[in-house]
N, C-alpha and C positions, 0 to 999 in steps of 0.2 A: 339611651341609658345614662350617659354622662350628663346630658342636659337635664334629665329628671333629677339626678343626684344634686346637681348644682342648684336647681330651683328650690329643692327641698332644703338644702343646706343653707342657702342664703335667706331663707324665710325668717320673718321677725320672731324673736324670742328663742331662736335655736341655740342650744348649748353644746359644747364640744368637750369630750372627755379624754381624748387621746391626741398625741402629737400628730399621728397620721391624719386624723380628722382636721386638725388645724391646718396642716400643709395642704390637704385637699381643698379645703374651703378657700384658702388663700389663692390656690390655683384657679378656682372657679371665679373668684372676684377679679383676678387678672384677666381671665377670659371675658368676663362681663365688660371690663374696661375696654378691651380690644373690640368687642362687638359695638360698644357705644361709639368708639371712634368711627367705625364703619357706618353705622346707621345714622348717627347725628351729623356726621360729615355729609351723608346723603341728604339729611334734612336741610343742611345749610346750602347745598348745591343743587338740590332737585328743583328744576324750573318747569313748572307745569305748563303744558301747552294750553292755549286759550281754547276752551271747549265751547263749541257752538251747539245749540239745540238743533235736533234734526228737523229737516223740512217735512219728512214723512214720519209720523209718529204713530204709536199704537192707539187704539180707541181710548184706552185708559188715560194715556197722556194727553190726547186731544181734548178730553173732557176738562182738563185743567188749564184754564186760560192764563193762570199765573206762571206757567212754564215757558211763556213766550217772551222774548226780549230781543232787542236789536244791538248789534255791535257797532260802535262808533268807528267811522273810517278815517277820521282826521285826528289832529293834535288835541290833547286834552290837558287842561290846567288843574292842578291840585294845590291845595293849601297844605304846607308842611309845618310841623312844630317839632323841634328836636333839641336834645342836650348832647348831641354828638359834637366833637370838636371839628371846626372847619378845616378843610384841607384844599390844596390846589390840585385839580385833576391833571392828567397827562396833557390835555389840550389847553392848559393854563386857565381853565374856568373854575368857578367855585364848586366845591362838593363838600361832603361831610364823611369823616372816617369812623373808626371804631373806638377812638379815644374819648374819654369823658370830658365834657366841658362844664365849667362852673357857672355857665349862663345858659339861658334858654333862647334859641333863635327861631325865627319863623319867616315864611316867605312863600314863593310860588315855585312849583316844579312842573315842567311840561313833559308829557310822554307823547311820542309820535310813532306811527307804524314803521316797522323796519322794512327795508327792501327785501324781496325774496332772496334768501341766501342759505345755502346748505349748512353753513356753520352757525346760523342763528337759530336757537331753540325757542326764542320768544318772538311774538308778532309785534311787540312794542319795545321801545327803548326810551331812556331818559334823554331829553334833548337840551334842557336848560334849567338852571337853578338860579333864582333871584331872591336874595335875602331882603326882607322888608324891615325887620327890626330885631332887637334883642332886649331881654330883660337884664337887670343888673346882675353882676356876679354874686353868687351866694357863698356864705351866708351874708345877709344884708347888714348884720352888725347891730350894735346897741350903743347909744350915747347916754351919758349921764346928764340929767337936767334937774332943776330945782324940784320938779314934780315926780322925780324918779326916772328909771331907765325908759328910754324911748327908741324907736327905730330912727335912724338918721333921716332928716327931712329930704336930703338929696336922693337917697335910695328910694324913699316913698314916692317922690316926684317922678323918678325915672321909671319905677314900676308902673305907676298910673299911666304914664305916657305910652309905655310899651303895651299895656293892656288895652288902651284905647286904639292903638294901631292894629292890634290883633283883632279886636272886635270890628274895626273898620273893614278889615279884609274879609271877615265872615259876612258882614252886612252887604258888602259889594257883591259877593257871590250869591247871597240870598235874593238879591234884587233881580237876578236873571234866572234863578232856578225855578223849575216847574213846581217843586215841592219846597215849602219853607221849613225843611227839615235837614238835619246834619247827620252824616254817617262818618264815624271816626273808626279808624283801624289801627291796631297795635300789633306789630309783627312778633315773630319768635326768634329763637336762637340762630346765630350764624348769618343773619340777613344783613346785607349792606344797605346803605341809604337807597340805592337804586332798586334793590330787591323790594324794599318796603313800598316805594312809590309805585312800582309796576303792579304789585299785588293789590294795592289800594285802587289803582286805575281799573284793574280787572273787575274788582267788586263793584265799582261805580258803573262800569259798562253793563255788568250783569243786571243792575238796577235801572237800566235804561237812561243813565245820566240825568235822572230827575232830581237828585239830591245834591247838596253841597258836600263834597267829600274831602276829608282831612286825614292825612297820615301823621300819626304820632310815632316818631321813630327814636329809639333809644340806642345807646352805644354797643350794638351787637356786631359780631363778625370779626372779632380780633383773633389773633393766633397765639397769644401768650398763654402760659399756664398749661395744665393738663387737658386731655380730651379735646384737642383742637380748640382750646379756648372756652370750652363749655363752662368751666368753673368761673372764669373771668366774666363771661356773659351773664352768668347767674347773678353775680354780685352787681354787675352793671344794671341789670334789670331792677334790682332792689334800689340802687342809687337813683334810678329814674322816676320812682313812684312819686316823690314830692313834686318834681317838676311837672310831670304829666297830669297829676291831679290839679295843680294850679291852672294848667292850660285848659283842662276840661271845664273847670268851674267858670273861667272867663268866657269860654265859648258858649256855655249854657246860658250865661247871663247876657248874651248879646241880644239886643232888641230885634225882634222879628223871628227869632228861633221858636218854632212851634213844637218840635220834637227832636230828641237827641238819641241816636242809636250807637251804642258802643260795641264794637266787634274786636275780637282778639284771637290770635292763633298761637298754639304751643306754649312756649315760655312767656309770651305776651299775655296769656290768660292769668298768670300769677300776678303780673303787673296790674292788670285790670281788676282782679279780685281784691288786691290791696287798695286800689283807688276807690272801688265801690264800697269797701268796708269803711274807709275814712269819710267819704262823702255821706254815706248812710248815717253814720254817727253824728256828723255835722248837722244833717237835716233833722234827725230825731231830737237832738238837743235844742234846736230852734223850733220845735213843735211842728215839724214838717216831714216830708218824705222825699225820696229821690225824684219822684215824678213832680210833686208840687214845687219843690225848690229848684231842681235842675232840669226838669222836662225830660228826664231819662225814661224812654219808653221801652227800650230793649237793651239787654246785655247778652251778647252772643259769644259763646266760647267754642272755637273750633279746635279739636284734637288737643284739649288742655293738658299741658305737661305740669300737673300739680297733683299732689297727693289728695285722695278723696277726703281724708279727715281735715287736712289743712284748708282745702277749699270750703268745706262746711263751716269750719271755725271762722274763716274770714268773711264769707258772704252773709252769714246769719249771726254775727257777733252781737248786733244790737237787739236782735230778736231774743237772744238767750241771756240778756242782761236787763231784767226788769228794774234794777236799781239805778240804771242810767238816767240822768236828769232829763225830764221832758219839760223843757223850759227851765224854770228856776228850781224845780224839785222833781223827784221821781214820781211816776204815776204808773205802777206796774201793770194795770189793766189796759192802758192806752195803747192803741195801735193806729197810727195815722193812716189815712186813705192812701193806697198804693197806686190808684189810677190804672193806666194801662201797663205800668212797669212789669216786665217779664224777663226771666232768665231762661235762655235756651242753650243746652249743651249738646254738641255733636260729638259722638264718640265712635270708635271703631275697635272692636276686640282684635282685629288683625293689624293694628298699627305697630309696626316692627320697632320704630324708634322709641315709642313709649314702652314697649315690652322690655327693651334693654334698660331703659330708665328705671322701670319698676324693679328689675333684677339688681341693678347696681345700687340704688338708694334704699333698698329694703322696704319699699312702700307696700302697704297692704294692697293698694290698687291705685293706678294713676286715673284721674278723672276722665281722661281721654280714651280709656279702654273700658269704661264702665258699660256693663250689660247686666240685665237681671240675673242671668245664669252664672255670672262671674263674681257676684258680690260675696266676699268672704263671710263665712258663717258668723264670725265674731263681729261683723260689721252690719249684719242684716237689720238689727234693731235701729242702729244709727241711720242706715239708708232709708228705713221706713219713715223717718222724720221728714224726708224730702218728698213724701207722697203728697198728691194733690189735696187730700183731705186736710192735711196738717199745714200745708203752705197755701191753701186757698187758690190753687191754680197758678201760683207765681212761677213755677218751674216746669220745664219739659226737657226730658232726655231723649235724644234722637239717635238711634243706633244705625250706623252705616256699615254694611257688610260687603261692599264692593272692594275691588282691589286695584284702584288706580295707582299706577306707579310702583316701582320696586319697593319703596319704603312704606307706601300707603299712609303718608302723613300730611299730604297737601291736597287731599281730595276736595276740599272746599273750593279750590281754584280750578280743578280739572274735571270733576264729575258733574255732568249736566243735571242729574237728579237732585244732588245736594244744592246746586245753584238755583234750581227751580224752586226748591223748598224755601231757600232764603228770600227769593223774590216774593213768594206768597206771604212769608212772615213779615218782612220789612215794608215792601211796597204796597201789598194788598191788605195787610193787617188781618190775615186769616189765621184763626186759631187752630191748634192741633185738634183733630177730630172732625174738622170740616172736610167734606169730600173733595174740596178744591185743593187740599194738600194731600199728596199721595203718600200718606202715612198709615201704617198698620199698628193698631193699638196692641201692646203687649200686656201691660197693666199700668194704668195711669199712675204716675206721669211718664211712663216709659213707652217709647214708640220706636218703630224702625222704618227706614225708607222702603217703600214698596218694592218687592222683588220684581214685580211686573214693570215698574217704572225703570228700575236699574237695568233690566234686561233689554228694554227698548232703546237704551242710549247707544 
């Protein structure tokens, strides 16, 4: 009863006419903050077990070859890019903390299997971090010249040197990778550098270690401010957009990269949405597209902690702006070829962390809780614009109804059915609707993970 009152009272546009109502709603908001502490702290500390696909599967699952993958048994090397501040770990080795750095660093991080230990919840751990290079401190600055303001030559030279080093690291890994494709992962709230590396390693093992895998990690995991540092992390994620966009552009322009797959989780999806927005505008203005210019084939959002309206505004800003220059002038009817570029959103109505986030921030709906049955009536028309007929098959929404973990927010790492679908999407390039993907159509572009497949895990 109290919960229903709080949800109704915290709804957008609600007006209060008495002191009692104001006191009650303030109490509800305080309770929402308390719940956010519990659930988002759980999001920050929840460490999903490495889920392996069963040896004996149901006939429905056996029919999908995309659900099979091998776990690597040895050490694994990842490329990292970060604007976290460097710190010295307890064992006197290099690591990165939750403070913001005004420079972008990159290098190698290794993950290795942990020895069987009752106290260890993860099957892997970070074993070594080696920094390869850094970009100049930002902002790069401006110098006055006879021809007008210019970037300092020293900063430009240092930037170009760092970019060449980063591309060299990508190229070195491409040379030994089975697929000449790059998978990039951006983590969410409360994750440490090690958390981000371990999650990226798990994604890469899920994809059979066939790709070059890169972790883009921003300054999350601090403890300052309110809500276990959630508000600080939120601003740090905004701070990181410019740096990580620069990194993705450089990675995409590396010689030999055939496809780029961008994956993000929770608060990291807001970072990725902002990056995609800016890169899409860059591409459009240069008479190109995300696929043509940056080889971006997939953008995958897991449990996105972003308001539905905000996500729509960011991801399709260029679509809704026909006055945007297409080259030297606007061309309202032009729509550059999108190639294989595709957006996939995994959501779960039972995601408790996002439920509290919706309550606290007054969202109509968080994108990570989206389901056809839960679209607010005043948002149904806007949501219809995401439909396949209007977006020409550019978007799919996949609903997950399982209950992996207490919070239900990290199912992309722990649920074999979700992981198998990711394999089909990224590795096997199978579209939704193909029987090799265990998806049930609700109403395109909305799908759900097959109940049969989930039950078989």
